[in-house]
Structures are given as structure tokens and as C-alpha cells.
ZADOGU-609334 format. One record per residue: residue number from 1; residue in three letters; x, y, z of N, C-alpha, C in turn. Coordinates in nm, 4 decimals. Layout:
<atoms>
ATOM   num   residuo        n.u        n.v        n.w       ca.u       ca.v       ca.w        c.u        c.v        c.w
ATOM   NUM       ALA          X          Y          Z          X          Y          Z          X          Y          Z
...
</atoms>
This chain:
<atoms>
ATOM   num   residuo        n.u        n.v        n.w       ca.u       ca.v       ca.w        c.u        c.v        c.w
ATOM     1       MET   -11.1527   -13.2223    -0.3846   -11.0559   -13.2036    -0.2793   -11.0656   -13.0595    -0.2308
ATOM     2       ILE   -11.0566   -13.0440    -0.1022   -11.0529   -12.9122    -0.0389   -10.9111   -12.8916     0.0103
ATOM     3       GLU   -10.8558   -12.7753    -0.0171   -10.7222   -12.7417     0.0323   -10.7319   -12.6127     0.1119
ATOM     4       PHE   -10.6939   -12.6197     0.2393   -10.6999   -12.5045     0.3281   -10.5701   -12.4254     0.3229
ATOM     5       ASN   -10.5793   -12.2931     0.3350   -10.4602   -12.2083     0.3413   -10.3832   -12.2340     0.4700
ATOM     6       VAL   -10.4570   -12.2568     0.5777   -10.3974   -12.2813     0.7087   -10.4580   -12.4092     0.7651
ATOM     7       ALA   -10.3735   -12.5014     0.8066   -10.4212   -12.6269     0.8658   -10.4619   -12.6013     1.0098
ATOM     8       ARG   -10.5876   -12.6321     1.0404   -10.6369   -12.6167     1.1774   -10.7092   -12.7444     1.2179
ATOM     9       ALA   -10.6631   -12.8058     1.3226   -10.7312   -12.9251     1.3733   -10.8716   -12.8868     1.4179
ATOM    10       GLY   -10.9669   -12.9737     1.3918   -11.1029   -12.9509     1.4376   -11.1919   -12.8772     1.3392
ATOM    11       THR   -11.1425   -12.8501     1.2179   -11.2272   -12.7869     1.1167   -11.3303   -12.8888     1.0704
ATOM    12       LYS   -11.4578   -12.8499     1.0737   -11.5656   -12.9406     1.0355   -11.5978   -12.9213     0.8877
ATOM    13       VAL   -11.5902   -13.0306     0.8137   -11.6190   -13.0302     0.6699   -11.7383   -13.1213     0.6466
ATOM    14       ARG   -11.8328   -13.0729     0.5665   -11.9498   -13.1540     0.5314   -11.9639   -13.1559     0.3794
ATOM    15       PHE   -11.9787   -13.2769     0.3245   -12.0056   -13.2959     0.1822   -12.1492   -13.3474     0.1713
ATOM    16       VAL   -12.2329   -13.2784     0.0942   -12.3707   -13.3230     0.0722   -12.3841   -13.3568    -0.0762
ATOM    17       TRP   -12.3903   -13.4854    -0.1059   -12.3982   -13.5357    -0.2431   -12.5439   -13.5445    -0.2842
ATOM    18       LYS   -12.5767   -13.4889    -0.4047   -12.7151   -13.4872    -0.4522   -12.7222   -13.5180    -0.6010
ATOM    19       THR   -12.8376   -13.5708    -0.6409   -12.8651   -13.5801    -0.7839   -12.9114   -13.4421    -0.8289
ATOM    20       VAL   -12.8799   -13.4065    -0.9518   -12.9377   -13.2868    -1.0124   -13.0473   -13.3333    -1.1067
ATOM    21       GLU   -13.0081   -13.4219    -1.1981   -13.1069   -13.4816    -1.2870   -13.0544   -13.6135    -1.3413
ATOM    22       ILE   -13.1142   -13.7204    -1.2928   -13.0893   -13.8534    -1.3471   -13.2253   -13.9184    -1.3662
ATOM    23       GLU   -13.2285   -14.0292    -1.4363   -13.3569   -14.0959    -1.4586   -13.4196   -14.1348    -1.3257
ATOM    24       GLY   -13.5378   -14.0837    -1.3006   -13.6116   -14.1178    -1.1792   -13.5747   -14.0370    -1.0564
ATOM    25       SER   -13.4871   -13.9381    -1.0694   -13.4462   -13.8619    -0.9506   -13.4022   -13.7214    -0.9886
ATOM    26       ARG   -13.4542   -13.6246    -0.9177   -13.4122   -13.4848    -0.9336   -13.3931   -13.4234    -0.7954
ATOM    27       ASN   -13.2795   -13.3601    -0.7766   -13.2494   -13.2884    -0.6528   -13.2756   -13.3739    -0.5280
ATOM    28       GLU   -13.2276   -13.4959    -0.5323   -13.2433   -13.5888    -0.4208   -13.1091   -13.6093    -0.3527
ATOM    29       GLU   -13.1085   -13.6016    -0.2206   -12.9840   -13.6237    -0.1473   -12.9457   -13.7707    -0.1535
ATOM    30       ILE   -12.8195   -13.7949    -0.1879   -12.7666   -13.9308    -0.1944   -12.7044   -13.9672    -0.0598
ATOM    31       LYS   -12.6171   -13.8782    -0.0120   -12.5469   -13.9067     0.1133   -12.4820   -13.7794     0.1656
ATOM    32       THR   -12.4722   -13.7694     0.2974   -12.3985   -13.6614     0.3629   -12.2803   -13.7245     0.4351
ATOM    33       VAL   -12.1627   -13.6658     0.4136   -12.0414   -13.7156     0.4779   -11.9813   -13.6017     0.5600
ATOM    34       ASP   -11.9635   -13.6251     0.6895   -11.9015   -13.5273     0.7792   -11.7606   -13.5718     0.8122
ATOM    35       TYR   -11.6726   -13.4739     0.8254   -11.5330   -13.5029     0.8555   -11.4779   -13.3892     0.9404
ATOM    36       VAL   -11.3897   -13.4219     1.0334   -11.3229   -13.3221     1.1173   -11.1729   -13.3361     1.0949
ATOM    37       THR   -11.1072   -13.2247     1.0628   -10.9648   -13.2302     1.0312   -10.8800   -13.2617     1.1537
ATOM    38       LYS   -10.7661   -13.3227     1.1257   -10.6683   -13.3584     1.2280   -10.5571   -13.2517     1.2299
ATOM    39       PRO   -10.4711   -13.2525     1.3314   -10.3609   -13.1560     1.3347   -10.2750   -13.1632     1.2075
ATOM    40       LEU   -10.2389   -13.0500     1.1536   -10.1535   -13.0339     1.0354   -10.2188   -13.0814     0.9054
ATOM    41       GLU   -10.3450   -13.1172     0.9087   -10.4145   -13.1628     0.7878   -10.4690   -13.0410     0.7127
ATOM    42       ASP   -10.4158   -13.0184     0.5930   -10.4606   -12.9029     0.5150   -10.5353   -12.9423     0.3878
ATOM    43       LYS   -10.5548   -13.0734     0.3665   -10.6289   -13.1226     0.2501   -10.7295   -13.2274     0.2947
ATOM    44       VAL   -10.8504   -13.2165     0.2390   -10.9549   -13.3146     0.2666   -11.0127   -13.3565     0.1324
ATOM    45       GLN   -11.0162   -13.4853     0.1093   -11.0673   -13.5374    -0.0163   -11.2052   -13.5966     0.0072
ATOM    46       GLY   -11.3007   -13.5555    -0.0751   -11.4364   -13.6078    -0.0648   -11.4613   -13.7083    -0.1756
ATOM    47       ASN   -11.4838   -13.8314    -0.1392   -11.5127   -13.9378    -0.2355   -11.6421   -14.0052    -0.1967
ATOM    48       LEU   -11.7153   -14.0471    -0.2981   -11.8367   -14.1232    -0.2734   -11.8440   -14.2355    -0.3750
ATOM    49       THR   -11.8657   -14.3562    -0.3288   -11.8777   -14.4705    -0.4187   -12.0153   -14.5341    -0.4001
ATOM    50       LEU   -12.0580   -14.6029    -0.5028   -12.1818   -14.6798    -0.4970   -12.1476   -14.8268    -0.5190
ATOM    51       PRO   -12.2310   -14.9167    -0.4697   -12.2046   -15.0595    -0.4900   -12.2360   -15.1054    -0.6331
ATOM    52       ARG   -12.2732   -15.0117    -0.7186   -12.3042   -15.0401    -0.8594   -12.2534   -14.9217    -0.9418
ATOM    53       ASP   -12.2667   -14.9291    -1.0735   -12.2289   -14.8157    -1.1572   -12.3198   -14.6967    -1.1275
ATOM    54       TRP   -12.2626   -14.5771    -1.1399   -12.3416   -14.4559    -1.1219   -12.4377   -14.4414    -1.2383
ATOM    55       PRO   -12.5650   -14.4099    -1.2125   -12.6582   -14.3832    -1.3217   -12.6144   -14.2598    -1.4018
ATOM    56       VAL   -12.6381   -14.2635    -1.5324   -12.6044   -14.1514    -1.6199   -12.6874   -14.0305    -1.5785
ATOM    57       GLY   -12.6232   -13.9148    -1.5726   -12.6947   -13.7923    -1.5388   -12.6033   -13.6900    -1.4758
ATOM    58       THR   -12.6646   -13.5871    -1.4182   -12.5881   -13.4797    -1.3545   -12.6068   -13.4858    -1.2035
ATOM    59       TYR   -12.5004   -13.4493    -1.1346   -12.4942   -13.4557    -0.9892   -12.4246   -13.3300    -0.9370
ATOM    60       LYS   -12.4294   -13.3134    -0.8045   -12.3536   -13.2051    -0.7420   -12.3169   -13.2462    -0.6002
ATOM    61       VAL   -12.2165   -13.1797    -0.5488   -12.1816   -13.1943    -0.4083   -12.1704   -13.0537    -0.3506
ATOM    62       ASP   -12.2457   -13.0284    -0.2436   -12.2381   -12.9018    -0.1719   -12.1394   -12.9198    -0.0578
ATOM    63       ILE   -12.0501   -12.8235    -0.0422   -11.9446   -12.8323     0.0588   -11.9655   -12.7224     0.1630
ATOM    64       TYR   -11.9597   -12.7636     0.2891   -11.9750   -12.6707     0.4007   -11.8506   -12.6781     0.4881
ATOM    65       ILE   -11.8047   -12.5634     0.5349   -11.6905   -12.5555     0.6258   -11.7394   -12.4926     0.7553
ATOM    66       ASN   -11.7247   -12.5650     0.8648   -11.7709   -12.5183     0.9961   -11.9151   -12.4687     0.9902
ATOM    67       GLY   -11.9995   -12.5414     0.9167   -12.1415   -12.5100     0.9113   -12.1816   -12.4030     0.8116
ATOM    68       THR   -12.0849   -12.3433     0.7428   -12.1130   -12.2375     0.6463   -12.0924   -12.2914     0.5051
ATOM    69       PHE   -12.1914   -12.2661     0.4175   -12.1797   -12.3096     0.2790   -12.0551   -12.2484     0.2164
ATOM    70       ALA   -11.9747   -12.3317     0.1471   -11.8511   -12.2839     0.0846   -11.8573   -12.2899    -0.0671
ATOM    71       LYS   -11.9110   -12.4000    -0.1229   -11.9028   -12.4174    -0.2676   -11.9895   -12.5346    -0.3118
ATOM    72       THR   -12.0335   -12.5273    -0.4397   -12.0988   -12.6403    -0.5048   -12.0114   -12.6853    -0.6206
ATOM    73       VAL   -11.9912   -12.8160    -0.6318   -11.9188   -12.8730    -0.7442   -12.0177   -12.9580    -0.8228
ATOM    74       ASN   -12.0378   -12.9231    -0.9503   -12.1277   -12.9986    -1.0378   -12.0450   -13.0953    -1.1213
ATOM    75       TYR   -12.1023   -13.2128    -1.1505   -12.0345   -13.3079    -1.2359   -12.1359   -13.3934    -1.3095
ATOM    76       ARG   -12.0899   -13.4576    -1.4133   -12.1770   -13.5397    -1.4985   -12.1175   -13.6796    -1.5133
ATOM    77       VAL   -12.2059   -13.7785    -1.5102   -12.1683   -13.9167    -1.5372   -12.2287   -13.9523    -1.6718
ATOM    78       SER   -12.1440   -13.9973    -1.7638   -12.1916   -14.0315    -1.8990   -12.1939   -14.1811    -1.9200
</atoms>
């Protein structure tokens, strides 16, 4: 979840989901999700689902705000 200090309509948020290391895949992009905030919206939640169980391994999501890299969140599926 991203929480903004000031809610501004039209803020462009991009989530780039990638594998870090899973069986058969390293540093491969899974999906990119773009979102534009609405008036008074100060929180944006990034979720990604698969039609099957997630393969065991490590993943990351890179977050961009208005085209500028903001943060990487790493996570593991066991």
C-alpha cells in the first residue's frame, strides 16, 4: 500500500511485479499495473493475483510515482 502525505488527483502510480528467484525464472517481469489517483485519494493498494498458487521463491515490486522510481518491496512465497 502507498500512502501519500497529500492527496492529489492525477498522481500516476506504477507497480512493476518481478520474480527475483523462483524455479525457472530470475528477474523476469510478471506484470505492470498503472493507476491514476482520484480526487481526495491518499492511499493506493497494489495487489496482484495469479490464476494458480504462486510458485515458491522470492519476488519484488518496484513502485514508481509520476514516472520516478520510489521504492522496491521484496517478499517471499514459501
